C-alpha positions in Angstrom: 107.7 178.8 56.8 109.8 181.9 56.0 112.2 181.0 53.2 113.3 184.5 52.4 116.8 183.9 53.9 117.2 180.4 52.5 120.5 179.8 50.8 119.8 177.1 48.3 122.5 174.8 47.0 122.2 171.9 44.6 122.7 168.5 46.2 126.0 166.8 45.4 123.9 163.7 44.6 121.8 165.4 41.9 122.3 164.4 38.3 124.2 166.6 36.0 121.9 166.2 33.0 118.2 166.4 32.3 117.4 168.6 35.2 117.2 165.9 37.9 118.3 168.3 40.7 117.4 168.7 44.3 118.2 171.9 46.2 118.7 172.0 49.9 118.7 175.0 52.3 120.3 174.0 55.5 121.1 177.5 56.9 117.6 178.1 58.4 117.0 177.8 62.1 115.2 174.6 63.1 114.4 173.4 59.6 116.1 172.0 56.5 114.2 172.8 53.3 114.3 170.8 50.1 112.9 171.6 46.7 113.0 170.6 43.1 115.3 172.9 41.2 113.1 172.7 38.1 110.2 174.3 40.1 111.6 177.1 42.2 108.2 178.4 43.2 106.8 175.0 43.8 106.3 173.1 47.0 109.1 172.8 49.6 109.6 169.9 51.9 110.6 170.8 55.4 112.6 168.5 57.7 113.7 168.6 61.3 117.5 169.0 61.2 118.0 165.7 63.1 115.7 163.8 60.8 117.5 165.3 57.8 120.9 164.2 59.1 119.5 160.7 59.7 118.2 160.6 56.1 121.5 161.7 54.6 123.5 159.3 56.7 121.2 156.4 55.6 121.4 157.5 51.9 125.2 157.5 52.1 125.2 153.9 53.4 123.1 152.7 50.4 
């Protein structure tokens, strides 16, 4: 997966203290990438955009 053009943004649901942050790159074609902001070179989770939208919608309901 090529992440060279990823525009990472911190999730609005991330905590403001103690580094509990998730970053999302949703500007990529065909994939939404998610990573831990404390480990910028660490693993990245990749989601199909429809699956990501479903996850976010579900999280907002709970």
